[in-house]
ZADO-1210 file (C-alpha; in nm, 4 decimals, padded with zeros to 6 digits):
<atoms>
<atom x="-10.2155" y="-01.2468" z="22.0677" code="MET" pos="1"/>
<atom x="-10.3260" y="-01.3483" z="22.4125" code="ALA" pos="2"/>
<atom x="-10.5488" y="-01.0508" z="22.4125" code="THR" pos="3"/>
<atom x="-10.7366" y="-01.0658" z="22.1203" code="LEU" pos="4"/>
<atom x="-10.8710" y="-01.4510" z="22.2169" code="LEU" pos="5"/>
<atom x="-11.1192" y="-01.3788" z="22.4494" code="PRO" pos="6"/>
<atom x="-11.2792" y="-01.1010" z="22.2412" code="TYR" pos="7"/>
<atom x="-11.2706" y="-01.4169" z="21.9331" code="ALA" pos="8"/>
<atom x="-11.4192" y="-01.6811" z="22.1985" code="GLN" pos="9"/>
<atom x="-11.7099" y="-01.4410" z="22.2425" code="THR" pos="10"/>
<atom x="-11.8315" y="-01.4921" z="21.8739" code="ARG" pos="11"/>
<atom x="-11.8842" y="-01.7334" z="21.5866" code="VAL" pos="12"/>
<atom x="-11.9110" y="-01.6588" z="21.2421" code="SER" pos="13"/>
<atom x="-11.9456" y="-01.7180" z="20.8451" code="ASP" pos="14"/>
<atom x="-11.7945" y="-01.6115" z="20.5310" code="HIS" pos="15"/>
<atom x="-11.9751" y="-01.6227" z="20.2584" code="ASN" pos="16"/>
<atom x="-11.9394" y="-01.5458" z="19.8516" code="ASP" pos="17"/>
<atom x="-12.2147" y="-01.3272" z="19.7139" code="ILE" pos="18"/>
<atom x="-12.3661" y="-01.1627" z="19.3988" code="GLY" pos="19"/>
<atom x="-12.6052" y="-00.8955" z="19.3913" code="TRP" pos="20"/>
<atom x="-12.7950" y="-00.8609" z="19.0945" code="PHE" pos="21"/>
<atom x="-13.0470" y="-00.5004" z="19.0521" code="THR" pos="22"/>
<atom x="-13.2513" y="-00.3790" z="18.8398" code="THR" pos="23"/>
<atom x="-13.4418" y="-00.0321" z="18.9113" code="THR" pos="24"/>
<atom x="-13.6686" y="00.1376" z="18.7215" code="ILE" pos="25"/>
<atom x="-13.8232" y="00.5010" z="18.7805" code="THR" pos="26"/>
<atom x="-14.1040" y="00.5853" z="18.5367" code="PRO" pos="27"/>
<atom x="-14.1620" y="00.9449" z="18.5455" code="ARG" pos="28"/>
<atom x="-14.5865" y="01.0414" z="18.6480" code="ILE" pos="29"/>
<atom x="-14.5608" y="01.3684" z="18.6665" code="THR" pos="30"/>
<atom x="-14.2613" y="01.6689" z="18.7062" code="SER" pos="31"/>
<atom x="-14.2337" y="01.5835" z="19.0659" code="LYS" pos="32"/>
<atom x="-14.3854" y="01.2353" z="19.0882" code="LEU" pos="33"/>
<atom x="-14.2182" y="00.8764" z="18.9952" code="SER" pos="34"/>
<atom x="-14.2780" y="00.5294" z="19.0363" code="GLY" pos="35"/>
<atom x="-14.0176" y="00.3023" z="19.1972" code="HIS" pos="36"/>
<atom x="-13.9993" y="-00.0642" z="19.0759" code="ILE" pos="37"/>
<atom x="-13.6593" y="-00.2624" z="19.2178" code="GLU" pos="38"/>
<atom x="-13.6045" y="-00.6426" z="19.1818" code="TYR" pos="39"/>
<atom x="-13.2838" y="-00.7471" z="19.3757" code="GLN" pos="40"/>
<atom x="-13.1690" y="-01.1236" z="19.2507" code="TRP" pos="41"/>
<atom x="-12.9225" y="-01.1884" z="19.5978" code="ARG" pos="42"/>
<atom x="-12.7077" y="-01.5095" z="19.5239" code="ARG" pos="43"/>
<atom x="-12.4947" y="-01.7190" z="19.7882" code="ASP" pos="44"/>
<atom x="-12.1292" y="-01.8827" z="19.6163" code="ASN" pos="45"/>
<atom x="-12.1990" y="-01.5959" z="19.3860" code="ILE" pos="46"/>
<atom x="-12.4571" y="-01.7024" z="19.1373" code="VAL" pos="47"/>
<atom x="-12.5021" y="-02.0601" z="19.2274" code="THR" pos="48"/>
<atom x="-12.7230" y="-02.0776" z="19.5116" code="ASP" pos="49"/>
<atom x="-12.9911" y="-01.8336" z="19.6460" code="TRP" pos="50"/>
<atom x="-12.9288" y="-01.5975" z="19.9056" code="GLN" pos="51"/>
<atom x="-13.2141" y="-01.3403" z="19.9038" code="GLN" pos="52"/>
<atom x="-13.5448" y="-01.2329" z="19.6570" code="SER" pos="53"/>
<atom x="-13.6173" y="-00.9064" z="19.7171" code="LEU" pos="54"/>
<atom x="-13.8790" y="-00.6740" z="19.5063" code="LEU" pos="55"/>
<atom x="-13.9574" y="-00.3428" z="19.5990" code="ARG" pos="56"/>
<atom x="-14.2235" y="-00.0851" z="19.4713" code="ILE" pos="57"/>
<atom x="-14.3007" y="00.3014" z="19.5745" code="GLY" pos="58"/>
<atom x="-14.3728" y="00.6261" z="19.5007" code="LEU" pos="59"/>
<atom x="-14.0827" y="00.9293" z="19.5004" code="ASN" pos="60"/>
<atom x="-14.1748" y="01.2980" z="19.5574" code="TYR" pos="61"/>
<atom x="-13.9258" y="01.5642" z="19.4873" code="LYS" pos="62"/>
<atom x="-14.0104" y="01.8182" z="19.7320" code="ILE" pos="63"/>
<atom x="-13.6802" y="02.0440" z="19.6588" code="HIS" pos="64"/>
<atom x="-13.4394" y="01.9863" z="19.3669" code="PRO" pos="65"/>
<atom x="-13.1645" y="01.8353" z="19.5935" code="GLN" pos="66"/>
<atom x="-13.4524" y="01.6481" z="19.8827" code="VAL" pos="67"/>
<atom x="-13.6571" y="01.3238" z="19.7568" code="THR" pos="68"/>
<atom x="-13.9351" y="01.2134" z="19.9730" code="LEU" pos="69"/>
<atom x="-14.0037" y="00.8054" z="19.9371" code="HIS" pos="70"/>
<atom x="-14.2083" y="00.5206" z="20.0639" code="ALA" pos="71"/>
<atom x="-14.2959" y="00.2105" z="19.9435" code="GLY" pos="72"/>
<atom x="-14.3515" y="-00.1536" z="20.0418" code="TYR" pos="73"/>
<atom x="-14.0988" y="-00.4687" z="19.9579" code="GLY" pos="74"/>
<atom x="-14.1500" y="-00.8476" z="19.9681" code="TRP" pos="75"/>
<atom x="-13.8611" y="-01.0242" z="20.0744" code="ILE" pos="76"/>
<atom x="-13.7804" y="-01.4290" z="20.0625" code="VAL" pos="77"/>
<atom x="-13.4784" y="-01.5226" z="20.2421" code="THR" pos="78"/>
<atom x="-13.3578" y="-01.8859" z="20.1649" code="PHE" pos="79"/>
<atom x="-13.1229" y="-02.1198" z="20.3887" code="PRO" pos="80"/>
<atom x="-12.7798" y="-02.0374" z="20.3155" code="TYR" pos="81"/>
<atom x="-12.4570" y="-02.0059" z="20.5327" code="SER" pos="82"/>
<atom x="-12.3430" y="-02.2595" z="20.7818" code="GLU" pos="83"/>
<atom x="-12.5261" y="-02.0214" z="21.0380" code="HIS" pos="84"/>
<atom x="-12.8623" y="-01.8954" z="20.8618" code="GLN" pos="85"/>
<atom x="-13.0109" y="-01.5705" z="21.0017" code="LEU" pos="86"/>
<atom x="-13.3393" y="-01.8229" z="21.0861" code="SER" pos="87"/>
<atom x="-13.2725" y="-02.0695" z="21.3827" code="ALA" pos="88"/>
<atom x="-13.4759" y="-02.3407" z="21.1349" code="VAL" pos="89"/>
<atom x="-13.2744" y="-02.3685" z="20.8536" code="PRO" pos="90"/>
<atom x="-13.5635" y="-02.2934" z="20.5820" code="ARG" pos="91"/>
<atom x="-13.6745" y="-01.9977" z="20.3621" code="SER" pos="92"/>
<atom x="-13.8812" y="-01.7800" z="20.5002" code="PHE" pos="93"/>
<atom x="-14.0705" y="-01.4733" z="20.4045" code="GLY" pos="94"/>
<atom x="-14.0541" y="-01.0932" z="20.5002" code="GLU" pos="95"/>
<atom x="-14.2905" y="-00.7905" z="20.4269" code="ARG" pos="96"/>
<atom x="-14.1842" y="-00.4560" z="20.4409" code="ARG" pos="97"/>
<atom x="-14.2919" y="-00.1146" z="20.4943" code="ILE" pos="98"/>
<atom x="-14.0582" y="00.1763" z="20.4238" code="TYR" pos="99"/>
<atom x="-13.9915" y="00.5108" z="20.3864" code="GLU" pos="100"/>
<atom x="-13.6968" y="00.7490" z="20.2931" code="GLN" pos="101"/>
<atom x="-13.5514" y="01.0804" z="20.2521" code="VAL" pos="102"/>
<atom x="-13.2872" y="01.1110" z="20.0304" code="VAL" pos="103"/>
<atom x="-13.0416" y="01.4725" z="20.0458" code="VAL" pos="104"/>
<atom x="-12.8513" y="01.5288" z="19.7265" code="ASN" pos="105"/>
<atom x="-12.5046" y="01.8024" z="19.7276" code="SER" pos="106"/>
<atom x="-12.2287" y="01.8688" z="19.5132" code="THR" pos="107"/>
<atom x="-11.8584" y="01.8561" z="19.6370" code="VAL" pos="108"/>
<atom x="-11.6938" y="02.0158" z="19.3705" code="GLY" pos="109"/>
<atom x="-11.7759" y="01.7884" z="19.0582" code="LYS" pos="110"/>
<atom x="-11.8311" y="01.4786" z="19.2320" code="ALA" pos="111"/>
<atom x="-12.1929" y="01.4316" z="19.4213" code="SER" pos="112"/>
<atom x="-12.2336" y="01.3580" z="19.7817" code="LEU" pos="113"/>
<atom x="-12.6365" y="01.1712" z="19.8764" code="SER" pos="114"/>
<atom x="-12.7655" y="01.1225" z="20.2139" code="HIS" pos="115"/>
<atom x="-13.0341" y="00.8338" z="20.2462" code="ARG" pos="116"/>
<atom x="-13.2188" y="00.7942" z="20.5650" code="PHE" pos="117"/>
<atom x="-13.4912" y="00.5056" z="20.5786" code="ARG" pos="118"/>
<atom x="-13.7168" y="00.3940" z="20.7825" code="LEU" pos="119"/>
<atom x="-13.8489" y="00.0084" z="20.7919" code="GLU" pos="120"/>
<atom x="-14.1525" y="-00.1657" z="20.9553" code="GLN" pos="121"/>
<atom x="-14.1074" y="-00.5312" z="20.9002" code="ARG" pos="122"/>
<atom x="-14.3048" y="-00.8733" z="20.9680" code="TRP" pos="123"/>
<atom x="-14.1020" y="-01.1477" z="20.9186" code="LEU" pos="124"/>
<atom x="-14.2368" y="-01.5155" z="20.8998" code="ALA" pos="125"/>
<atom x="-14.0996" y="-01.7491" z="21.1900" code="LYS" pos="126"/>
<atom x="-14.1623" y="-02.1410" z="21.1720" code="TYR" pos="127"/>
<atom x="-14.1161" y="-02.3789" z="21.4264" code="ASN" pos="128"/>
<atom x="-14.0309" y="-02.6985" z="21.1751" code="SER" pos="129"/>
<atom x="-13.9520" y="-02.7472" z="20.8368" code="LEU" pos="130"/>
<atom x="-14.3070" y="-02.9340" z="20.8360" code="GLU" pos="131"/>
<atom x="-14.4647" y="-02.6250" z="20.8511" code="ALA" pos="132"/>
<atom x="-14.6801" y="-02.5442" z="20.5686" code="HIS" pos="133"/>
<atom x="-14.7613" y="-02.1905" z="20.6710" code="GLN" pos="134"/>
<atom x="-14.5835" y="-01.9855" z="20.9198" code="PRO" pos="135"/>
<atom x="-14.6561" y="-02.0228" z="21.2835" code="ASP" pos="136"/>
<atom x="-14.6044" y="-01.6747" z="21.3494" code="THR" pos="137"/>
<atom x="-14.5157" y="-01.3405" z="21.2380" code="TYR" pos="138"/>
<atom x="-14.2045" y="-01.1340" z="21.4273" code="THR" pos="139"/>
<atom x="-14.2168" y="-00.7544" z="21.4117" code="TYR" pos="140"/>
<atom x="-13.8897" y="-00.5478" z="21.3985" code="LEU" pos="141"/>
<atom x="-13.8145" y="-00.2019" z="21.3458" code="ASN" pos="142"/>
<atom x="-13.5150" y="-00.0796" z="21.1571" code="ARG" pos="143"/>
<atom x="-13.3208" y="00.2528" z="21.0285" code="ILE" pos="144"/>
<atom x="-13.0655" y="00.2737" z="20.7717" code="ARG" pos="145"/>
<atom x="-12.8193" y="00.5526" z="20.6842" code="TYR" pos="146"/>
<atom x="-12.6183" y="00.5759" z="20.4076" code="MET" pos="147"/>
<atom x="-12.3660" y="00.7875" z="20.2686" code="PRO" pos="148"/>
<atom x="-12.2659" y="00.8136" z="19.8808" code="ARG" pos="149"/>
<atom x="-11.9929" y="00.9685" z="19.6891" code="LEU" pos="150"/>
<atom x="-12.0000" y="00.9470" z="19.3111" code="ASP" pos="151"/>
<atom x="-11.7431" y="01.0693" z="19.0990" code="VAL" pos="152"/>
<atom x="-11.7087" y="01.1545" z="18.7132" code="PRO" pos="153"/>
<atom x="-11.4148" y="01.0363" z="18.5248" code="LEU" pos="154"/>
<atom x="-11.5700" y="01.1266" z="18.2071" code="ASN" pos="155"/>
<atom x="-11.8375" y="01.2257" z="18.0069" code="LYS" pos="156"/>
<atom x="-11.9613" y="00.8174" z="18.0441" code="HIS" pos="157"/>
<atom x="-11.7777" y="00.6937" z="18.3590" code="LEU" pos="158"/>
<atom x="-11.8038" y="00.7241" z="18.7166" code="PHE" pos="159"/>
<atom x="-11.6613" y="00.5807" z="19.0414" code="ALA" pos="160"/>
<atom x="-11.8825" y="00.5340" z="19.3546" code="ALA" pos="161"/>
<atom x="-11.7951" y="00.4778" z="19.7047" code="LEU" pos="162"/>
<atom x="-12.0665" y="00.3987" z="19.9228" code="TYR" pos="163"/>
<atom x="-12.1500" y="00.2485" z="20.3401" code="ASP" pos="164"/>
<atom x="-12.4721" y="00.1819" z="20.5125" code="GLU" pos="165"/>
<atom x="-12.5401" y="00.1427" z="20.8371" code="LEU" pos="166"/>
<atom x="-12.8566" y="-00.0678" z="20.9888" code="PHE" pos="167"/>
<atom x="-12.9813" y="-00.0275" z="21.3564" code="ILE" pos="168"/>
<atom x="-13.2674" y="-00.2318" z="21.4926" code="GLY" pos="169"/>
<atom x="-13.4961" y="-00.0501" z="21.7373" code="PHE" pos="170"/>
<atom x="-13.8014" y="-00.1747" z="21.9699" code="GLY" pos="171"/>
<atom x="-13.9226" y="-00.4555" z="22.0717" code="LYS" pos="172"/>
<atom x="-13.8173" y="-00.8131" z="21.9543" code="ASN" pos="173"/>
<atom x="-13.4312" y="-00.7402" z="21.8655" code="LEU" pos="174"/>
<atom x="-13.2796" y="-01.0171" z="22.0334" code="GLY" pos="175"/>
<atom x="-12.9242" y="-01.0094" z="22.0898" code="GLU" pos="176"/>
<atom x="-12.8351" y="-00.7071" z="21.8103" code="ASN" pos="177"/>
<atom x="-12.8924" y="-00.3339" z="21.7809" code="VAL" pos="178"/>
<atom x="-12.6411" y="-00.3421" z="21.5223" code="PHE" pos="179"/>
<atom x="-12.8089" y="-00.5209" z="21.2324" code="ASP" pos="180"/>
<atom x="-12.5860" y="-00.5009" z="20.9533" code="GLN" pos="181"/>
<atom x="-12.3135" y="-00.2946" z="20.7882" code="ASN" pos="182"/>
<atom x="-12.3097" y="-00.2721" z="20.4222" code="ARG" pos="183"/>
<atom x="-11.9565" y="-00.1396" z="20.2108" code="LEU" pos="184"/>
<atom x="-11.9721" y="-00.0631" z="19.8305" code="GLY" pos="185"/>
<atom x="-11.6844" y="00.0162" z="19.5707" code="ILE" pos="186"/>
<atom x="-11.8231" y="00.0686" z="19.1998" code="LEU" pos="187"/>
<atom x="-11.7272" y="00.1477" z="18.8864" code="MET" pos="188"/>
<atom x="-11.9978" y="00.2956" z="18.6244" code="GLY" pos="189"/>
<atom x="-12.1121" y="00.3856" z="18.3177" code="TYR" pos="190"/>
<atom x="-12.3684" y="00.6641" z="18.1704" code="LYS" pos="191"/>
<atom x="-12.5016" y="00.5619" z="17.8801" code="PHE" pos="192"/>
<atom x="-12.7413" y="00.8578" z="17.8879" code="ASN" pos="193"/>
<atom x="-12.9697" y="01.0615" z="18.1148" code="ASN" pos="194"/>
<atom x="-13.2051" y="00.7530" z="18.1334" code="ASN" pos="195"/>
<atom x="-12.9655" y="00.4300" z="18.1642" code="ILE" pos="196"/>
<atom x="-12.6500" y="00.3441" z="18.3638" code="ARG" pos="197"/>
<atom x="-12.5190" y="00.1067" z="18.4607" code="ILE" pos="198"/>
<atom x="-12.2718" y="00.0113" z="18.7520" code="GLU" pos="199"/>
<atom x="-12.0569" y="-00.2698" z="18.9062" code="ALA" pos="200"/>
<atom x="-11.7895" y="-00.3658" z="19.1706" code="GLY" pos="201"/>
<atom x="-11.7116" y="-00.5229" z="19.5230" code="PHE" pos="202"/>
<atom x="-11.9254" y="-00.5579" z="19.7731" code="LEU" pos="203"/>
<atom x="-11.8781" y="-00.6522" z="20.1528" code="ASN" pos="204"/>
<atom x="-12.1598" y="-00.6862" z="20.3665" code="GLN" pos="205"/>
<atom x="-12.1436" y="-00.7591" z="20.7548" code="ILE" pos="206"/>
<atom x="-12.4400" y="-00.9059" z="20.9268" code="VAL" pos="207"/>
<atom x="-12.5186" y="-00.9883" z="21.2927" code="GLN" pos="208"/>
<atom x="-12.7166" y="-01.2439" z="21.3486" code="LEU" pos="209"/>
<atom x="-13.0357" y="-01.1837" z="21.6126" code="SER" pos="210"/>
<atom x="-12.9870" y="-01.5087" z="21.7820" code="ARG" pos="211"/>
<atom x="-12.7272" y="-01.6626" z="21.9713" code="GLU" pos="212"/>
<atom x="-12.5260" y="-01.9579" z="21.8885" code="ILE" pos="213"/>
<atom x="-12.3736" y="-02.2027" z="22.1460" code="ASP" pos="214"/>
<atom x="-12.4014" y="-01.8819" z="22.3838" code="GLY" pos="215"/>
<atom x="-12.2175" y="-01.6333" z="22.1667" code="LYS" pos="216"/>
<atom x="-12.2584" y="-01.3866" z="21.8843" code="ASN" pos="217"/>
<atom x="-12.2981" y="-01.4605" z="21.5548" code="ALA" pos="218"/>
<atom x="-12.1940" y="-01.2996" z="21.2531" code="PHE" pos="219"/>
<atom x="-12.1871" y="-01.3535" z="20.8743" code="GLN" pos="220"/>
<atom x="-11.9240" y="-01.1537" z="20.6976" code="TYR" pos="221"/>
<atom x="-12.0344" y="-01.1639" z="20.3080" code="ASN" pos="222"/>
<atom x="-11.8440" y="-01.0512" z="20.0508" code="SER" pos="223"/>
<atom x="-11.8214" y="-01.0705" z="19.6522" code="GLY" pos="224"/>
<atom x="-11.9883" y="-00.9060" z="19.3090" code="VAL" pos="225"/>
<atom x="-12.2385" y="-00.6538" z="19.2779" code="ILE" pos="226"/>
<atom x="-12.4415" y="-00.5045" z="18.9923" code="VAL" pos="227"/>
<atom x="-12.6740" y="-00.2643" z="18.9631" code="ASN" pos="228"/>
<atom x="-12.8565" y="-00.1066" z="18.6220" code="THR" pos="229"/>
<atom x="-13.0955" y="00.1421" z="18.6233" code="HIS" pos="230"/>
<atom x="-13.3705" y="00.2900" z="18.4341" code="PHE" pos="231"/>
<atom x="-13.5174" y="00.6331" z="18.4449" code="ASN" pos="232"/>
<atom x="-13.8247" y="00.6656" z="18.2401" code="LEU" pos="233"/>
<atom x="-13.8686" y="01.0429" z="18.2204" code="PHE" pos="234"/>
</atoms>
């Protein structure tokens, strides 16, 4: 225990119970081009309080049967949650985001394995006081994300899935953290047909704040439920 004490004293941490509920719609435009409409209803205390509201729209282009390019725009609102909040001023703040990604799919026996690489350009609203009606400024941040995901069919309709996503910041305005966050998901899903599927399970999120608190690095340890519904309108 004595060897762990100095390490524990270098950080502060919060633990939160979260629930993330996502609906994704993929409308077909051509044989290779499709749209992307996604809304995530992210809650603290599982369902009772806001954590985030996230809307994404974009376009997918299949350059190969196993490789898809994607570009899009996101509008995110983060609400004041947790004892140590993401913003130094305890209030809601908006974020505008542009992102680009490539997804590479492959098979491993009967299972499918995907690798998603995403690059994000982010503009986060910054308020200097609770009384401000408009952001005082916007902070620009870069972030890269990598997520491998394994899907294993259990029968014609049921499947299990496992993924882990790492977020790394780079460039200016990083603050304390190159490591931004990590997400681990363990899911069970039901595929109604080729157009509709739903999946639900356990989500664990570790987030490092971009600022210190009392001279220490600050982390959120968030865990709870995740439910994803997908509609492919092909």
